[in-house]
A tleap script that builds the chain and sets N, CA, C and O, in Angstrom:
source leaprc.protein.ff14SB
mol = sequence {
  NPRO TRP GLY ASN ALA PRO ASP PRO GLY ALA
  ALA ASN LEU GLY GLY VAL GLY GLY GLY LEU
  TRP PRO ALA ASP GLN TYR SER ARG ASP MET
  SER PRO PHE GLY VAL VAL ASN MET GLY GLY
  ASN ALA ALA GLU PHE VAL ASP GLN ILE GLN
  THR PRO SER GLN GLU ALA LEU ARG ARG PHE
  SER LEU LEU VAL THR PRO PRO PRO THR ALA
  ASN GLU PRO TRP TYR ALA PHE ARG GLY GLY
  SER PHE ARG LEU PRO VAL ALA SER ALA ALA
  THR TYR GLU TRP GLY THR PHE PRO ALA ARG
  PHE ARG GLY PRO ASP LEU GLY PHE ARG CYS
  VAL LYS ASP LEU ALA ARG CASN
}
set mol.1.N position { 48.932 245.104 191.180 }
set mol.1.CA position { 47.950 244.922 192.236 }
set mol.1.C position { 47.622 243.463 192.507 }
set mol.1.O position { 47.020 243.161 193.537 }
set mol.2.N position { 47.997 242.541 191.616 }
set mol.2.CA position { 47.656 241.133 191.819 }
set mol.2.C position { 48.892 240.259 191.936 }
set mol.2.O position { 48.801 239.051 191.717 }
set mol.3.N position { 50.035 240.822 192.271 }
set mol.3.CA position { 51.242 240.028 192.442 }
set mol.3.C position { 52.235 240.249 191.310 }
set mol.3.O position { 52.145 241.235 190.578 }
set mol.4.N position { 53.174 239.334 191.170 }
set mol.4.CA position { 54.261 239.485 190.205 }
set mol.4.C position { 53.922 239.025 188.797 }
set mol.4.O position { 54.634 239.384 187.859 }
set mol.5.N position { 52.872 238.251 188.615 }
set mol.5.CA position { 52.515 237.729 187.299 }
set mol.5.C position { 51.395 238.566 186.678 }
set mol.5.O position { 50.314 238.674 187.257 }
set mol.6.N position { 51.644 239.165 185.494 }
set mol.6.CA position { 50.575 239.909 184.821 }
set mol.6.C position { 49.394 238.982 184.534 }
set mol.6.O position { 49.577 237.863 184.054 }
set mol.7.N position { 48.201 239.448 184.827 }
set mol.7.CA position { 47.000 238.636 184.639 }
set mol.7.C position { 45.938 239.487 183.949 }
set mol.7.O position { 45.204 240.212 184.621 }
set mol.8.N position { 45.839 239.411 182.602 }
set mol.8.CA position { 44.883 240.257 181.886 }
set mol.8.C position { 43.428 239.995 182.255 }
set mol.8.O position { 42.572 240.841 181.999 }
set mol.9.N position { 43.132 238.857 182.843 }
set mol.9.CA position { 41.760 238.564 183.251 }
set mol.9.C position { 41.403 239.106 184.624 }
set mol.9.O position { 40.252 239.007 185.050 }
set mol.10.N position { 42.381 239.681 185.323 }
set mol.10.CA position { 42.143 240.167 186.682 }
set mol.10.C position { 41.568 241.570 186.718 }
set mol.10.O position { 41.112 242.025 187.767 }
set mol.11.N position { 41.584 242.262 185.585 }
set mol.11.CA position { 41.127 243.657 185.573 }
set mol.11.C position { 40.506 243.976 184.222 }
set mol.11.O position { 40.636 243.204 183.271 }
set mol.12.N position { 39.847 245.087 184.143 }
set mol.12.CA position { 39.237 245.564 182.904 }
set mol.12.C position { 40.335 246.214 182.058 }
set mol.12.O position { 40.558 247.422 182.133 }
set mol.13.N position { 41.018 245.393 181.253 }
set mol.13.CA position { 42.160 245.823 180.452 }
set mol.13.C position { 42.054 245.346 179.017 }
set mol.13.O position { 41.361 244.372 178.722 }
set mol.14.N position { 42.746 246.037 178.131 }
set mol.14.CA position { 42.950 245.571 176.769 }
set mol.14.C position { 41.717 245.413 175.916 }
set mol.14.O position { 41.713 244.591 175.000 }
set mol.15.N position { 40.670 246.167 176.180 }
set mol.15.CA position { 39.476 246.103 175.351 }
set mol.15.C position { 38.567 244.936 175.638 }
set mol.15.O position { 37.558 244.767 174.954 }
set mol.16.N position { 38.888 244.121 176.630 }
set mol.16.CA position { 38.084 242.934 176.940 }
set mol.16.C position { 36.699 243.323 177.440 }
set mol.16.O position { 35.701 242.748 177.006 }
set mol.17.N position { 36.626 244.302 178.359 }
set mol.17.CA position { 35.347 244.698 178.941 }
set mol.17.C position { 34.541 245.644 178.071 }
set mol.17.O position { 33.337 245.790 178.281 }
set mol.18.N position { 35.172 246.291 177.098 }
set mol.18.CA position { 34.470 247.157 176.168 }
set mol.18.C position { 34.171 248.558 176.667 }
set mol.18.O position { 33.577 249.341 175.927 }
set mol.19.N position { 34.543 248.903 177.856 }
set mol.19.CA position { 34.284 250.237 178.411 }
set mol.19.C position { 34.452 250.216 179.913 }
set mol.19.O position { 34.928 249.235 180.484 }
set mol.20.N position { 34.058 251.305 180.549 }
set mol.20.CA position { 34.144 251.374 182.015 }
set mol.20.C position { 33.124 250.450 182.661 }
set mol.20.O position { 32.009 250.289 182.167 }
set mol.21.N position { 33.524 249.848 183.771 }
set mol.21.CA position { 32.659 248.965 184.536 }
set mol.21.C position { 32.534 249.497 185.956 }
set mol.21.O position { 33.351 250.316 186.377 }
set mol.22.N position { 31.523 249.048 186.710 }
set mol.22.CA position { 31.434 249.443 188.126 }
set mol.22.C position { 32.722 249.063 188.858 }
set mol.22.O position { 33.370 248.075 188.512 }
set mol.23.N position { 33.080 249.834 189.846 }
set mol.23.CA position { 34.354 249.668 190.552 }
set mol.23.C position { 34.528 248.282 191.155 }
set mol.23.O position { 35.661 247.816 191.278 }
set mol.24.N position { 33.460 247.614 191.530 }
set mol.24.CA position { 33.590 246.306 192.176 }
set mol.24.C position { 33.405 245.135 191.210 }
set mol.24.O position { 33.250 244.000 191.659 }
set mol.25.N position { 33.417 245.374 189.924 }
set mol.25.CA position { 33.162 244.334 188.928 }
set mol.25.C position { 34.263 243.267 188.888 }
set mol.25.O position { 33.965 242.084 188.724 }
set mol.26.N position { 35.509 243.662 189.034 }
set mol.26.CA position { 36.629 242.725 188.969 }
set mol.26.C position { 37.162 242.507 190.376 }
set mol.26.O position { 37.965 243.301 190.867 }
set mol.27.N position { 36.729 241.453 191.019 }
set mol.27.CA position { 37.097 241.227 192.420 }
set mol.27.C position { 38.581 240.922 192.595 }
set mol.27.O position { 39.109 241.094 193.693 }
set mol.28.N position { 39.271 240.475 191.544 }
set mol.28.CA position { 40.712 240.199 191.663 }
set mol.28.C position { 41.557 241.449 191.465 }
set mol.28.O position { 42.761 241.412 191.720 }
set mol.29.N position { 40.965 242.560 191.018 }
set mol.29.CA position { 41.711 243.814 190.861 }
set mol.29.C position { 41.576 244.615 192.152 }
set mol.29.O position { 41.031 245.719 192.170 }
set mol.30.N position { 42.086 244.026 193.226 }
set mol.30.CA position { 41.976 244.634 194.556 }
set mol.30.C position { 43.306 244.478 195.283 }
set mol.30.O position { 43.904 243.402 195.286 }
set mol.31.N position { 43.754 245.554 195.890 }
set mol.31.CA position { 45.006 245.508 196.659 }
set mol.31.C position { 44.769 244.775 197.973 }
set mol.31.O position { 43.624 244.532 198.353 }
set mol.32.N position { 45.846 244.423 198.667 }
set mol.32.CA position { 45.690 243.805 199.994 }
set mol.32.C position { 44.972 244.717 200.985 }
set mol.32.O position { 44.495 244.254 202.021 }
set mol.33.N position { 44.892 246.015 200.670 }
set mol.33.CA position { 44.228 246.978 201.547 }
set mol.33.C position { 42.777 247.238 201.146 }
set mol.33.O position { 42.112 248.085 201.743 }
set mol.34.N position { 42.280 246.512 200.134 }
set mol.34.CA position { 40.899 246.660 199.703 }
set mol.34.C position { 40.661 247.756 198.678 }
set mol.34.O position { 39.510 248.086 198.389 }
set mol.35.N position { 41.725 248.328 198.121 }
set mol.35.CA position { 41.581 249.365 197.098 }
set mol.35.C position { 41.347 248.676 195.760 }
set mol.35.O position { 42.128 247.815 195.356 }
set mol.36.N position { 40.264 249.056 195.069 }
set mol.36.CA position { 39.896 248.397 193.819 }
set mol.36.C position { 40.327 249.210 192.604 }
set mol.36.O position { 40.533 250.421 192.678 }
set mol.37.N position { 40.455 248.500 191.483 }
set mol.37.CA position { 40.760 249.079 190.175 }
set mol.37.C position { 42.050 249.885 190.130 }
set mol.37.O position { 42.102 250.939 189.497 }
set mol.38.N position { 43.085 249.400 190.792 }
set mol.38.CA position { 44.389 250.042 190.672 }
set mol.38.C position { 45.083 249.610 189.382 }
set mol.38.O position { 46.029 250.266 188.947 }
set mol.39.N position { 44.635 248.535 188.772 }
set mol.39.CA position { 45.275 248.031 187.567 }
set mol.39.C position { 44.526 248.337 186.296 }
set mol.39.O position { 45.149 248.480 185.244 }
set mol.40.N position { 43.226 248.441 186.349 }
set mol.40.CA position { 42.461 248.597 185.117 }
set mol.40.C position { 41.290 249.540 185.271 }
set mol.40.O position { 41.215 250.318 186.222 }
set mol.41.N position { 40.386 249.460 184.327 }
set mol.41.CA position { 39.173 250.263 184.213 }
set mol.41.C position { 39.500 251.644 183.659 }
set mol.41.O position { 39.308 251.878 182.466 }
set mol.42.N position { 39.988 252.566 184.490 }
set mol.42.CA position { 40.383 253.895 184.011 }
set mol.42.C position { 41.791 254.208 184.504 }
set mol.42.O position { 42.106 253.994 185.674 }
set mol.43.N position { 42.635 254.713 183.611 }
set mol.43.CA position { 43.929 255.233 184.039 }
set mol.43.C position { 43.641 256.471 184.881 }
set mol.43.O position { 42.635 257.148 184.668 }
set mol.44.N position { 44.509 256.764 185.822 }
set mol.44.CA position { 44.193 257.827 186.775 }
set mol.44.C position { 45.130 259.014 186.685 }
set mol.44.O position { 46.353 258.879 186.703 }
set mol.45.N position { 44.513 260.182 186.587 }
set mol.45.CA position { 45.211 261.460 186.624 }
set mol.45.C position { 45.940 261.575 187.961 }
set mol.45.O position { 45.373 261.287 189.015 }
set mol.46.N position { 47.193 261.997 187.905 }
set mol.46.CA position { 47.988 262.233 189.108 }
set mol.46.C position { 48.359 263.702 189.123 }
set mol.46.O position { 48.868 264.217 188.128 }
set mol.47.N position { 48.119 264.378 190.212 }
set mol.47.CA position { 48.412 265.810 190.318 }
set mol.47.C position { 49.919 266.005 190.443 }
set mol.47.O position { 50.439 266.365 191.500 }
set mol.48.N position { 50.599 265.754 189.326 }
set mol.48.CA position { 52.048 265.824 189.282 }
set mol.48.C position { 52.457 266.356 187.905 }
set mol.48.O position { 52.269 265.675 186.896 }
set mol.49.N position { 53.008 267.557 187.862 }
set mol.49.CA position { 53.458 268.155 186.608 }
set mol.49.C position { 54.618 267.327 186.058 }
set mol.49.O position { 55.523 266.941 186.798 }
set mol.50.N position { 54.580 267.061 184.755 }
set mol.50.CA position { 55.625 266.275 184.088 }
set mol.50.C position { 56.074 266.978 182.809 }
set mol.50.O position { 55.334 267.778 182.237 }
set mol.51.N position { 57.270 266.677 182.377 }
set mol.51.CA position { 57.757 267.125 181.074 }
set mol.51.C position { 57.451 266.017 180.079 }
set mol.51.O position { 57.815 264.866 180.321 }
set mol.52.N position { 56.789 266.331 178.960 }
set mol.52.CA position { 56.446 265.276 178.009 }
set mol.52.C position { 57.671 264.786 177.238 }
set mol.52.O position { 58.597 265.550 176.964 }
set mol.53.N position { 57.655 263.523 176.901 }
set mol.53.CA position { 58.690 262.961 176.032 }
set mol.53.C position { 58.365 263.333 174.586 }
set mol.53.O position { 57.262 263.793 174.292 }
set mol.54.N position { 59.310 263.138 173.703 }
set mol.54.CA position { 59.059 263.375 172.284 }
set mol.54.C position { 57.958 262.454 171.771 }
set mol.54.O position { 57.147 262.851 170.934 }
set mol.55.N position { 57.934 261.224 172.275 }
set mol.55.CA position { 56.884 260.273 171.877 }
set mol.55.C position { 55.508 260.756 172.334 }
set mol.55.O position { 54.540 260.657 171.580 }
set mol.56.N position { 55.410 261.277 173.559 }
set mol.56.CA position { 54.128 261.804 174.046 }
set mol.56.C position { 53.686 262.996 173.198 }
set mol.56.O position { 52.509 263.103 172.852 }
set mol.57.N position { 54.601 263.878 172.865 }
set mol.57.CA position { 54.270 265.017 171.999 }
set mol.57.C position { 53.742 264.537 170.653 }
set mol.57.O position { 52.747 265.063 170.153 }
set mol.58.N position { 54.400 263.543 170.064 }
set mol.58.CA position { 53.962 263.004 168.778 }
set mol.58.C position { 52.589 262.346 168.890 }
set mol.58.O position { 51.700 262.608 168.080 }
set mol.59.N position { 52.423 261.494 169.895 }
set mol.59.CA position { 51.163 260.760 170.062 }
set mol.59.C position { 49.989 261.707 170.288 }
set mol.59.O position { 48.938 261.557 169.665 }
set mol.60.N position { 50.166 262.677 171.175 }
set mol.60.CA position { 49.046 263.569 171.482 }
set mol.60.C position { 48.812 264.622 170.400 }
set mol.60.O position { 47.749 265.242 170.371 }
set mol.61.N position { 49.781 264.835 169.511 }
set mol.61.CA position { 49.537 265.752 168.394 }
set mol.61.C position { 48.473 265.191 167.461 }
set mol.61.O position { 47.855 265.937 166.702 }
set mol.62.N position { 48.258 263.879 167.513 }
set mol.62.CA position { 47.208 263.237 166.716 }
set mol.62.C position { 45.857 263.241 167.428 }
set mol.62.O position { 44.825 262.972 166.813 }
set mol.63.N position { 45.866 263.545 168.721 }
set mol.63.CA position { 44.643 263.439 169.524 }
set mol.63.C position { 44.080 264.779 169.982 }
set mol.63.O position { 42.904 264.860 170.337 }
set mol.64.N position { 44.891 265.824 169.982 }
set mol.64.CA position { 44.490 267.113 170.549 }
set mol.64.C position { 44.657 268.208 169.493 }
set mol.64.O position { 45.672 268.264 168.800 }
set mol.65.N position { 43.649 269.074 169.382 }
set mol.65.CA position { 43.700 270.201 168.453 }
set mol.65.C position { 43.548 271.495 169.228 }
set mol.65.O position { 42.624 271.617 170.031 }
set mol.66.N position { 44.426 272.465 169.013 }
set mol.66.CA position { 45.659 272.374 168.235 }
set mol.66.C position { 46.652 271.456 168.938 }
set mol.66.O position { 46.524 271.200 170.136 }
set mol.67.N position { 47.651 270.954 168.188 }
set mol.67.CA position { 48.625 270.035 168.786 }
set mol.67.C position { 49.291 270.633 170.014 }
set mol.67.O position { 49.625 271.818 170.016 }
set mol.68.N position { 49.489 269.841 171.051 }
set mol.68.CA position { 50.107 270.346 172.279 }
set mol.68.C position { 51.602 270.634 172.087 }
set mol.68.O position { 52.245 270.110 171.178 }
set mol.69.N position { 52.118 271.465 172.956 }
set mol.69.CA position { 53.543 271.777 172.964 }
set mol.69.C position { 54.130 271.413 174.318 }
set mol.69.O position { 53.395 271.198 175.283 }
set mol.70.N position { 55.429 271.346 174.388 }
set mol.70.CA position { 56.099 271.035 175.653 }
set mol.70.C position { 56.006 272.195 176.634 }
set mol.70.O position { 56.285 272.018 177.820 }
set mol.71.N position { 55.617 273.382 176.165 }
set mol.71.CA position { 55.546 274.560 177.032 }
set mol.71.C position { 54.239 274.674 177.794 }
set mol.71.O position { 54.124 275.520 178.680 }
set mol.72.N position { 53.257 273.856 177.482 }
set mol.72.CA position { 51.995 273.895 178.224 }
set mol.72.C position { 52.040 272.863 179.344 }
set mol.72.O position { 52.911 271.993 179.335 }
set mol.73.N position { 51.122 272.936 180.310 }
set mol.73.CA position { 51.149 271.980 181.431 }
set mol.73.C position { 50.847 270.548 180.966 }
set mol.73.O position { 49.919 270.311 180.191 }
set mol.74.N position { 51.640 269.621 181.451 }
set mol.74.CA position { 51.447 268.193 181.234 }
set mol.74.C position { 51.413 267.526 182.604 }
set mol.74.O position { 52.129 267.930 183.519 }
set mol.75.N position { 50.573 266.502 182.735 }
set mol.75.CA position { 50.424 265.792 183.999 }
set mol.75.C position { 50.717 264.312 183.812 }
set mol.75.O position { 50.741 263.800 182.693 }
set mol.76.N position { 50.936 263.647 184.920 }
set mol.76.CA position { 51.179 262.211 184.921 }
set mol.76.C position { 49.848 261.467 185.034 }
set mol.76.O position { 48.887 261.967 185.619 }
set mol.77.N position { 49.815 260.275 184.468 }
set mol.77.CA position { 48.736 259.332 184.739 }
set mol.77.C position { 49.371 257.992 185.051 }
set mol.77.O position { 50.470 257.685 184.589 }
set mol.78.N position { 48.670 257.206 185.834 }
set mol.78.CA position { 49.167 255.890 186.249 }
set mol.78.C position { 48.071 254.849 186.096 }
set mol.78.O position { 46.881 255.160 186.068 }
set mol.79.N position { 48.513 253.611 185.999 }
set mol.79.CA position { 47.584 252.492 185.936 }
set mol.79.C position { 47.078 252.233 184.529 }
set mol.79.O position { 47.230 253.056 183.627 }
set mol.80.N position { 46.478 251.077 184.370 }
set mol.80.CA position { 45.932 250.688 183.085 }
set mol.80.C position { 44.510 251.175 182.919 }
set mol.80.O position { 43.918 251.746 183.835 }
set mol.81.N position { 43.974 250.942 181.741 }
set mol.81.CA position { 42.585 251.292 181.471 }
set mol.81.C position { 41.974 250.216 180.586 }
set mol.81.O position { 42.663 249.307 180.124 }
set mol.82.N position { 40.698 250.332 180.363 }
set mol.82.CA position { 40.022 249.339 179.540 }
set mol.82.C position { 40.531 249.346 178.104 }
set mol.82.O position { 40.273 248.399 177.361 }
set mol.83.N position { 41.245 250.389 177.696 }
set mol.83.CA position { 41.759 250.473 176.327 }
set mol.83.C position { 43.223 250.069 176.197 }
set mol.83.O position { 43.721 249.952 175.077 }
set mol.84.N position { 43.934 249.850 177.311 }
set mol.84.CA position { 45.375 249.598 177.277 }
set mol.84.C position { 45.706 248.144 177.593 }
set mol.84.O position { 44.928 247.466 178.264 }
set mol.85.N position { 46.860 247.654 177.113 }
set mol.85.CA position { 47.256 246.268 177.400 }
set mol.85.C position { 47.674 246.088 178.847 }
set mol.85.O position { 47.892 247.061 179.569 }
set mol.86.N position { 47.782 244.831 179.264 }
set mol.86.CA position { 48.091 244.510 180.656 }
set mol.86.C position { 49.435 245.092 181.093 }
set mol.86.O position { 49.597 245.394 182.275 }
set mol.87.N position { 50.395 245.261 180.199 }
set mol.87.CA position { 51.707 245.810 180.576 }
set mol.87.C position { 51.596 247.215 181.159 }
set mol.87.O position { 52.448 247.616 181.951 }
set mol.88.N position { 50.575 247.962 180.788 }
set mol.88.CA position { 50.413 249.326 181.297 }
set mol.88.C position { 49.767 249.356 182.672 }
set mol.88.O position { 49.647 250.428 183.265 }
set mol.89.N position { 49.353 248.219 183.190 }
set mol.89.CA position { 48.645 248.180 184.468 }
set mol.89.C position { 49.571 248.227 185.666 }
set mol.89.O position { 49.105 248.359 186.798 }
set mol.90.N position { 50.872 248.122 185.444 }
set mol.90.CA position { 51.810 248.174 186.569 }
set mol.90.C position { 51.727 249.544 187.227 }
set mol.90.O position { 51.852 250.568 186.556 }
set mol.91.N position { 51.518 249.562 188.519 }
set mol.91.CA position { 51.316 250.843 189.201 }
set mol.91.C position { 52.573 251.705 189.224 }
set mol.91.O position { 52.489 252.905 189.485 }
set mol.92.N position { 53.730 251.119 188.958 }
set mol.92.CA position { 54.949 251.917 188.907 }
set mol.92.C position { 55.165 252.537 187.524 }
set mol.92.O position { 56.037 253.395 187.381 }
set mol.93.N position { 54.408 252.137 186.508 }
set mol.93.CA position { 54.492 252.738 185.185 }
set mol.93.C position { 53.633 253.995 185.141 }
set mol.93.O position { 52.603 254.070 185.811 }
set mol.94.N position { 54.051 254.973 184.358 }
set mol.94.CA position { 53.259 256.186 184.232 }
set mol.94.C position { 53.457 256.777 182.843 }
set mol.94.O position { 54.426 256.464 182.151 }
set mol.95.N position { 52.540 257.620 182.456 }
set mol.95.CA position { 52.623 258.335 181.193 }
set mol.95.C position { 52.281 259.785 181.443 }
set mol.95.O position { 51.972 260.179 182.568 }
set mol.96.N position { 52.339 260.577 180.389 }
set mol.96.CA position { 51.995 261.992 180.501 }
set mol.96.C position { 50.896 262.343 179.514 }
set mol.96.O position { 50.736 261.694 178.480 }
set mol.97.N position { 50.147 263.375 179.849 }
set mol.97.CA position { 49.135 263.894 178.938 }
set mol.97.C position { 49.030 265.399 179.150 }
set mol.97.O position { 49.274 265.895 180.250 }
set mol.98.N position { 48.661 266.136 178.077 }
set mol.98.CA position { 48.492 267.582 178.247 }
set mol.98.C position { 47.282 267.862 179.132 }
set mol.98.O position { 46.300 267.121 179.090 }
set mol.99.N position { 47.342 268.909 179.921 }
set mol.99.CA position { 46.282 269.232 180.876 }
set mol.99.C position { 44.922 269.361 180.199 }
set mol.99.O position { 43.901 269.085 180.829 }
set mol.100.N position { 44.882 269.763 178.962 }
set mol.100.CA position { 43.585 269.957 178.279 }
set mol.100.C position { 43.057 268.691 177.611 }
set mol.100.O position { 42.009 268.735 176.967 }
set mol.101.N position { 43.749 267.576 177.748 }
set mol.101.CA position { 43.301 266.317 177.156 }
set mol.101.C position { 42.155 265.713 177.953 }
set mol.101.O position { 42.147 265.748 179.184 }
set mol.102.N position { 41.200 265.164 177.237 }
set mol.102.CA position { 40.099 264.414 177.845 }
set mol.102.C position { 39.996 263.085 177.127 }
set mol.102.O position { 40.132 263.018 175.906 }
set mol.103.N position { 39.755 262.034 177.882 }
set mol.103.CA position { 39.617 260.724 177.269 }
set mol.103.C position { 38.617 259.877 178.025 }
set mol.103.O position { 38.418 260.072 179.224 }
set mol.104.N position { 37.977 258.926 177.333 }
set mol.104.CA position { 36.954 258.092 177.975 }
set mol.104.C position { 37.535 257.100 178.974 }
set mol.104.O position { 36.789 256.474 179.728 }
set mol.105.N position { 38.851 256.952 178.990 }
set mol.105.CA position { 39.474 255.988 179.907 }
set mol.105.C position { 40.433 256.663 180.876 }
set mol.105.O position { 41.345 256.017 181.392 }
set mol.106.N position { 40.241 257.950 181.127 }
set mol.106.CA position { 41.079 258.703 182.056 }
set mol.106.C position { 40.201 259.258 183.160 }
set mol.106.O position { 39.210 259.938 182.893 }
set mol.107.N position { 40.563 258.968 184.396 }
set mol.107.CA position { 39.772 259.427 185.538 }
set mol.107.C position { 40.672 259.917 186.653 }
set mol.107.O position { 41.847 260.215 186.440 }
set mol.108.N position { 40.117 259.992 187.817 }
set mol.108.CA position { 40.882 260.381 188.997 }
set mol.108.C position { 40.302 259.645 190.189 }
set mol.108.O position { 39.206 259.089 190.118 }
set mol.109.N position { 41.035 259.645 191.269 }
set mol.109.CA position { 40.611 258.944 192.483 }
set mol.109.C position { 40.649 259.935 193.633 }
set mol.109.O position { 41.654 260.614 193.843 }
set mol.110.N position { 39.578 260.014 194.360 }
set mol.110.CA position { 39.543 260.842 195.569 }
set mol.110.C position { 40.064 259.999 196.727 }
set mol.110.O position { 39.690 258.836 196.878 }
set mol.111.N position { 40.918 260.587 197.532 }
set mol.111.CA position { 41.531 259.867 198.644 }
set mol.111.C position { 41.348 260.659 199.905 }
set mol.111.O position { 41.481 261.883 199.907 }
set mol.112.N position { 41.044 259.969 200.978 }
set mol.112.CA position { 40.885 260.622 202.267 }
set mol.112.C position { 41.581 259.761 203.317 }
set mol.112.O position { 41.408 258.543 203.358 }
set mol.113.N position { 42.365 260.414 204.157 }
set mol.113.CA position { 42.973 259.717 205.283 }
set mol.113.C position { 41.895 259.371 206.295 }
set mol.113.O position { 41.055 260.207 206.628 }
set mol.114.N position { 41.920 258.143 206.782 }
set mol.114.CA position { 40.972 257.736 207.797 }
set mol.114.C position { 41.468 258.186 209.165 }
set mol.114.O position { 42.667 258.158 209.442 }
set mol.115.N position { 40.545 258.595 210.006 }
set mol.115.CA position { 40.917 258.973 211.374 }
set mol.115.C position { 41.406 257.718 212.094 }
set mol.115.O position { 40.800 256.651 211.992 }
set mol.116.N position { 42.489 257.861 212.808 }
set mol.116.CA position { 43.032 256.723 213.560 }
set mol.116.C position { 42.586 256.800 214.991 }
set mol.116.O position { 42.640 257.863 215.611 }
set mol.117.N position { 42.143 255.678 215.525 }
set mol.117.CA position { 41.700 255.616 216.913 }
set mol.117.C position { 42.746 255.001 217.780 }
set mol.117.O position { 42.547 254.866 218.987 }
savepdb mol mol.pdb
quit
């Protein structure tokens, strides 16, 4: 969201902010279209079913009880969060999580098409 050079100070990333911040707190974490927090604050749930990798299965088996399986629904998430390093803030990067997972740094974004005049 801020160009080709990763900038950990441009967004709420890597534990620097200590938690979620108001959406307008990081003025440099804004797209050319005025969309804020595409890089940090909370990673965002994407309504896209995914197949988990073996690494995702292993990682979430430590976080979810009972441990998740590949046969249950898994979804994509995109963007960085206040708990993740700057490398995860690339909007083209994504991860997976089981549908029943909840985390303090996982959210969603409501989107509405604007009427065109």
